[in-house]
matplotlib code that plots the C-alpha trace (Angstrom):
import matplotlib.pyplot as plt

x = [98.9, 96.8, 99.9, 100.7, 97.3, 97.3, 100.7, 99.7, 96.5, 98.2, 101.5, 101.9, 99.5, 100.0, 103.8, 103.8, 101.6, 103.8, 106.9, 105.3, 103.8, 107.1, 108.9, 106.5, 106.2, 110.0, 111.1, 111.9, 113.3, 117.1, 118.6, 119.8, 118.3, 115.1, 114.6, 115.5, 113.2, 110.4, 110.8, 110.8, 107.7, 105.9, 106.9, 105.6, 102.4, 101.9, 102.8, 100.3, 97.6, 98.4, 98.2, 94.7, 93.6, 95.3, 98.4, 102.0, 103.0, 106.5, 108.3, 111.7, 113.9, 115.6, 119.4, 119.7, 117.4, 118.8, 122.3, 121.1, 119.5, 122.6, 124.7, 122.7, 124.1, 127.7, 126.5, 124.3, 127.3, 129.3, 126.5, 126.3, 130.0, 129.5, 126.6, 128.6, 131.3, 128.8, 127.5, 131.0, 131.6, 128.3, 129.6, 132.6, 135.1, 135.9, 139.5, 140.3, 136.7, 136.2, 139.3, 138.2, 134.7, 136.2, 138.1, 135.1, 132.8, 135.1, 135.2, 131.5, 131.0, 133.3, 131.0, 127.7, 128.4, 128.4, 125.4, 123.4, 124.5, 123.2, 119.8, 119.7, 121.2, 119.5, 116.7, 114.9, 114.7, 113.5, 110.7, 110.1, 108.9, 105.9, 105.2, 107.1, 109.9, 108.6, 106.2, 105.4, 107.9, 110.8, 110.6, 110.7, 113.7, 115.6, 114.9, 116.3, 119.4, 119.9, 119.4, 121.8, 124.5, 124.1, 124.6, 127.7, 129.1, 128.4, 130.2, 133.3, 133.4, 133.3, 135.4, 138.9, 138.3, 136.4, 138.5, 136.0, 134.6, 131.0, 131.5, 132.8, 129.7, 127.4, 129.3, 128.9, 125.1, 125.2, 126.5, 123.8, 121.2, 122.5, 122.4, 118.7, 117.8, 119.7, 118.7, 115.1, 115.7, 117.2, 114.3, 111.8, 113.7, 113.9, 110.3, 108.5, 110.5, 112.3, 109.3, 107.4, 110.1, 110.1, 106.4, 106.7, 109.6, 109.5, 112.0, 113.9, 114.0, 115.2, 118.1, 118.9, 118.9, 121.4, 123.7, 123.7, 124.4, 127.5, 129.0, 129.0, 132.0]
y = [80.3, 82.5, 84.4, 85.0, 86.5, 88.6, 90.1, 90.6, 92.4, 94.5, 95.5, 94.7, 97.2, 99.9, 99.8, 99.8, 102.8, 104.5, 104.0, 105.2, 108.3, 109.2, 108.9, 111.0, 113.8, 114.2, 113.6, 117.2, 118.4, 119.1, 120.3, 117.5, 118.6, 119.8, 116.6, 114.3, 116.2, 116.1, 112.3, 111.9, 114.0, 112.0, 108.8, 110.0, 111.1, 107.7, 105.9, 108.0, 107.3, 103.6, 103.6, 105.1, 102.1, 99.6, 99.4, 100.6, 102.4, 103.1, 100.0, 99.2, 97.4, 94.1, 94.1, 92.9, 95.5, 98.2, 97.4, 98.0, 101.2, 102.3, 101.9, 104.7, 107.8, 107.3, 106.5, 109.6, 111.7, 110.4, 111.1, 114.7, 115.1, 113.7, 116.0, 119.0, 118.0, 117.7, 121.2, 122.6, 120.9, 122.3, 125.8, 125.2, 124.4, 121.3, 119.9, 119.4, 118.6, 116.0, 114.1, 114.2, 113.0, 109.9, 109.1, 109.7, 107.7, 104.7, 105.1, 105.3, 102.3, 100.2, 101.2, 100.8, 97.3, 95.3, 97.2, 96.5, 92.8, 92.5, 93.6, 92.0, 88.7, 88.3, 90.8, 91.0, 87.2, 86.7, 89.2, 87.8, 84.5, 86.4, 89.1, 88.0, 89.8, 90.4, 93.2, 95.4, 96.8, 94.4, 94.9, 98.7, 98.4, 96.1, 98.4, 101.4, 99.4, 98.5, 102.1, 103.6, 101.1, 101.4, 105.2, 104.8, 102.1, 104.3, 107.2, 105.3, 103.6, 107.0, 109.0, 107.9, 108.6, 111.8, 114.8, 117.4, 119.8, 119.2, 115.5, 115.8, 117.8, 115.2, 112.4, 114.2, 114.3, 110.5, 110.8, 113.4, 111.0, 108.2, 110.7, 111.5, 107.8, 106.7, 109.5, 108.8, 105.0, 105.1, 107.1, 104.6, 101.7, 103.4, 104.5, 101.8, 98.7, 98.1, 98.5, 96.2, 93.6, 93.9, 93.0, 90.4, 88.2, 85.8, 86.0, 83.1, 84.8, 88.0, 86.2, 84.4, 87.8, 89.2, 86.2, 86.1, 89.8, 89.4, 87.1, 89.9, 92.2]
z = [111.0, 113.3, 114.3, 110.7, 109.9, 113.1, 112.2, 108.6, 109.5, 112.2, 110.6, 106.9, 105.3, 107.9, 107.7, 103.9, 103.8, 106.5, 104.5, 101.3, 102.8, 104.6, 101.3, 99.3, 101.8, 102.1, 98.6, 97.7, 101.0, 100.6, 103.9, 106.1, 109.4, 107.9, 106.0, 108.9, 111.3, 108.8, 108.4, 112.2, 112.5, 109.8, 111.4, 114.8, 113.2, 111.6, 114.8, 116.7, 114.1, 114.3, 118.1, 118.0, 115.8, 118.0, 115.7, 116.4, 119.5, 121.0, 122.1, 123.7, 121.2, 122.0, 122.0, 118.4, 117.0, 119.3, 117.9, 114.4, 115.4, 117.3, 114.1, 112.4, 114.2, 113.0, 109.5, 109.5, 110.6, 107.7, 105.4, 106.6, 105.8, 102.3, 101.7, 102.8, 100.3, 97.5, 98.2, 98.0, 94.7, 93.5, 94.4, 92.2, 95.0, 93.1, 93.1, 96.8, 97.7, 94.9, 96.0, 99.6, 98.5, 96.9, 100.1, 102.4, 100.2, 100.4, 104.2, 104.3, 102.1, 104.5, 107.4, 105.5, 104.0, 107.2, 108.6, 105.4, 105.5, 109.0, 107.8, 104.4, 105.6, 108.9, 109.9, 106.6, 106.0, 109.6, 109.1, 105.6, 107.1, 108.4, 105.8, 102.7, 100.9, 97.4, 98.3, 101.3, 103.9, 103.3, 99.5, 100.1, 102.4, 100.1, 97.1, 99.0, 100.0, 96.3, 95.1, 97.6, 97.0, 93.2, 93.5, 95.6, 93.3, 90.2, 91.8, 92.7, 89.3, 87.6, 90.0, 89.1, 85.3, 85.7, 84.7, 83.4, 85.9, 84.9, 85.0, 88.6, 89.5, 88.0, 89.8, 93.1, 92.5, 92.8, 96.3, 97.1, 95.8, 98.1, 101.0, 100.4, 100.1, 103.2, 105.6, 104.7, 104.9, 108.4, 109.8, 108.3, 110.0, 113.4, 113.5, 111.5, 110.7, 113.9, 116.2, 113.7, 114.1, 117.9, 118.0, 115.3, 116.3, 119.2, 122.1, 120.6, 117.2, 118.8, 120.5, 117.2, 115.4, 118.0, 117.8, 114.0, 113.5, 115.8, 113.2, 110.5, 110.9]

ax = plt.figure().add_subplot(projection="3d")
ax.plot(x, y, z, "-o")
ax.set_aspect("equal")
plt.show()
């Protein structure tokens, strides 16, 4: 019980505020690199602020958490490619780019789904034992997962039947929305959630996390 209240006091409120502030301050930034750098900067600022109050400071991630983090760069590279295609479609380079966008979104979904399941099915519930899942950081993370996946699903659902140019542009906006959500989301995980989990989970729990995420292909 003492461990629970120590963790709650140290991480729950601080992490929730961090995730909220990062989201608000980057909401209207469009360029991939500008947005991602700004998110990183905000996360570092929040981390520094927390450290001065005895809160979060940089940590070395255990192998399970490090695996989840190491899956982000390839997903971000795919997202960058999707964003480029949406920009071309927005600039009226539609036919070839829209067909390629459908193909690339399907490829991205195949890569994203197991990564999301490793977090939703393993990491989030393990952290939820300590801080709950109906509010706070885990609720924020799960909500963003749901939002991004819903945008991708809606795009794919509409894509095959979309013929009118304006409809294709509108559909491409759904992919752009998913891009914004996920680039921001990954930075929050790397700079707030994963360090939080590293401090929160016991050594046995970290080993359990690693073993369980290996089962998800």
